[in-house]
N, C-alpha and C positions, 0 to 999 in steps of 0.2 A: 292839299289839292293840287293835282297836276294842271299846270297852265294857269292856275289862279293865283290870287294874292296870298301871301303868307298870313296865317292867322295872327291877329293882334293879341299879345299877352298883356293883360292889364296887371298893375302892381298887386292887386288883390289875388290874382290867379297864380302868381309866381311863388315857388316854395320858400317858406320862411327859413332863414338861416339862424340856427340857434347859437347864441353867443354866451349864454349863462354857463358858468363853470358847473360841472356835474357834482352831485353830492358824493362824498367818499364812502358812505356807508355800505353801498352795494358792491364795492370792488372786491371785498373778501369773497362774496358769493360768486362773482364773476371768475375770480382766480381759481376757486375750488372746482367749478364746473369745467373751466378750460383745462385744468390739470387732470381731472378725472374723466372728462368727456362723458359725464353721466350725472343727471340731476339727482338720482338716488344716492350714488356714491358721494357726491358733494354734500348732500344733506347729512349723511352719516358722519362725514368729516367735520362738519360745522355743528353737529348736534342740533339740527333743525329739522322740521318736516320738509318733505319734498315740495309741497305746495308753497311753503314760505320761501324756499330757495327760488322756485319758479317765479313767484311774484317779484322778488328782488331783481332777478334778471330782466323781467319784463319792464320794471320801472327804470332800470339802467338803459335799456334799449330805447325807451321813450325819451329819456334825457339826451342820449347820444344822437338819436334821430334815425338810426338804421339798425337792422337786425345784427346781432353779434354771433348767433348760433343758428345752424340749420337743424331743426328738430326732425329726425327720422323715427321710424316706428321703434327701433331698438337701439338707437345710437344718436349721439349729438356730435355735430361737427362745427368747428369755428368757421365763420365767414371771413372774407378778406379783412373787413373792418375789425372783426373780433381778434384775428391774429395780430393786426397792427396795434390794437389796444393792449393786448397781452404783453407785447414787447416793452411797453412802458410801465404797465401795472406791476408785473412780476418783480423787476429789480427795485422799483420804488417801495413796495410793501416789504420786501426783504430788508432793505436799508432801514425802514421804520422799525421793523421787528428787532434788528440787530442793535439799534440805538436804544430801544426800550430795554432790551436785555442788559446792555451796558449800564443804563441808569439804575436798573433794579439791583445789579451787583454792587453798586457803590452806596446803596442805601445803608446808613448806619456805619459806614467806614469813615475814618478820619482821612482827610486829604488836604493838600495845599496846592493851590493853583498859582503859577508864576508866569508873568509876562516879561520877556526880555528880547534882545535882538540875537539873531542866529550866531553871530561870531562869538559873542560872550558866552552863550550857552555851550557852543561846541568846544571852546578853548579854555574856558575857566570853570564854568558851573558843572557841566556833566562829568568831567573827570573826578570831581570831588564828591559826587552824590553817593557813591558806594559807601563812604564813611557814614553819611547820614542814615542810609538804609540799614547799616549794621546796628547803629545806636537805636533807631526808631523803626523797626521792621513793620509796625502796624500803621504807619502813615504813608499814604499814597501821594506821589508827586506828579503833577501835571504841568508841563512846561510848554507855553505857547510862544513861538518866536515870530516877531513881526517888527518891521521898522517903524510902524505906526504907533503912536502913543495911545495906550489903552486907558479909558477913563475908569478908575477903580470905584467910582461912585455908582456907576450904572451897569457894571458887568459882574460876573461871578468869579473874577480873578482876585486873589487875596493880596498879592504883593507884586511890585514892579521893581526890576533891576534896570536902572537907566544910566545913560552915558551923556554927559554934557555939562553945561553950567547949571548951578542950582536954580530950579524953576518952581519949587514948592517948599514953603517954609517947614513942612512936615518931613521932608526927605532927610535921611541920615547919610552922611558922607562915608563911603567905605574906604576908598583910597584915591589918591591923585594919580597923575600919569606923567611918565617920561617917554620920550620917543627915542628909540635906539636903532642903529643900523645893524642888521643881522644877516648871517649867511650860513650855509652849511659848511662843516669842516672840509668836506671833499672839494667844494668849490674854491675855498681859500687855498687849499694845498696845491691845486692845479693852476690857479690863476696868478696874475702879477701881484707884486707886494702891495699892501695897503698900509702905508705909513702916515699918510696925511689925507685930509678930506678930498683933495683933488684927484687922488688915485681911484676914488669910487667911480669916476667917469670912464675907467678902463673896462668896467663890467656891464653886463645887462642890468638894468635897473627895473625894479618891480614896484608898481604903485596902483592906487585905486583909479579906475577909469573915469570917475566922476568926482575927482578931487576938489573941483571948484564949485560943485553944486551946493555944498553946505559948509559952513565955517569949520565944523569939527572934522570934516574930511580933508579940508585944505591943509590942516596941520600935518597931514600925512604925506604931503607932496614933496618930491625931491627938490623942486624949485625953491620951496621955503628953506629946506635944509641947506642946500648949496648957498642960498643967500645969507643964511646965518653964519656960514663959514667964510664968506667973502669971495666965493668963486661961482657966482650965479650964471656965468656965461658958458659953463661946461655942458657938453652933450655926450651921452653914452653911445656906444655902438648900436644899441637897440633898446627898446622898451618892451615891457610886458604889463598889460593892464588887466585888472580884475575888479569885480564889483564889491567883494566882501573881504573883510580883514582875514578871515580864516583861509580864504583862497590865496591871498598874498603870502601868508605864512606857509601854507602847504607848498607853494611854488618855491619859496626859499628853502624849505626842508628838502625839496627834490633837487637842489643844486642848480636851479634855473637863473639865479641872479641874486643881487643884493636887494634887501627890502628895508624900508623904514617901518618898524613894528611898534605897537603899543606895548611897552614893557610889562605891564600887568598881565597881558595875554600871552606872552612868550616866556615868562619867568620860569615856568616848569621845563620848557624845552631847553632853555639855557642851562638850567641846573643839571639836566640829564645829559648834557653835551651834544644834543641833537642839532642845536644851533649855536653859533659863536657870535658874541657881540663884537662888532668891528668898530674900532676907534671909540672906545668907551668914554674918553675924555670929551667927546663931542656930542653927548646926549643933548636933547632939547627938552626943556620943560614945557608942558602943555597946560593951558589954562582950564582944561576940562578934567572932569572927575567922574567917579562911579558912585551911584546913589542907590539907596534902598528906600522904597516908599511902600508903606502897608496901608491896605484899604481900610476905610473907616468902619466897615462892618466885620472886619476880620481880626483886628489886633487883639481882641479879648479871647479869641479861641486858643486853647492850649497848644494845638498842633502848629498853629502859625507862630506862636511865641517860641516854641521849641525849634522851629526851623530858623527863625531869625537869630536866636541865640547861637545856634550851630554855625550860621552864616558868618556872624561877627567873629567867631573864633577862627574861621577859615581865612579871614581877611588879613590877619596879622603877618603871616609869612610873605604875602604879596607886598604888603607895605614895607617890610624889611628888605625885600629884594631890590627896592628902589632907594634904600637908605643904607649904604654899606656900614655906616658907623652904628647902626641899630636904632637910630632915632626914628620915631614915626612922624608922618607928615602932619 
């Protein structure tokens, strides 16, 4: 009203905001109509009657609270709200369909699911998997990498490969660990001589950026290594920091500096001559080890037993790499 008071809107006359999540059953019909822009063509695609599709769209519009289509005499057009909903529904349903196809493809197949951390998977496990696949071509392998400890009692993971101190009486020790200073041959050929521990301070030193966050990472620090050699006051010309062991080793392979590496993870690179162990008389023993833990619901499955048997056979060369006299730890 011009010149008058604004009309008072009572709570009962205000539009009600719908907060209930919509049912997912009508989204297939919505996607088909949006894709075909025709109720008849959508009905043919879904093997339904045109009236059934129309009812599903009407029910969805009632739940959303706004029209999703403009109905013309011979055509259907998405409204702005319909186009907005389509952008969410189409990729979501495609992802659901892809997941279902993947699940269906694995029905009846033998598989082993493994949890471990990324550096161990990249540097030790994955390079050896081709041999397992050659022996057992009918067993699928799924590797989930995470720094978090996965509960084998409540997940669909079959076994865990872990690093640290023994924390589970059922865990089987695979091998221990020694820490070694490593570098690329090219870096050593171009750099100053490395005859004693103090000489390492003439090079760029590579280490984990959060070495003091956890005890197992602190063992990889240069501070601890220099301290064990009696020269803990030394500082290099520069530092390089990375979050993961495989990044540290990659930087060493690229000739970017000296690294303190976990010997089990670089044994293959040392054997191939890609890395050189510097000052081998100054290795450090680590109190940490590598462990295998099998889930309680998995150890009786033949494919899991086959993988564990193969894994134990792969362990021996790594153990011997840390024991020059051939004795196991």
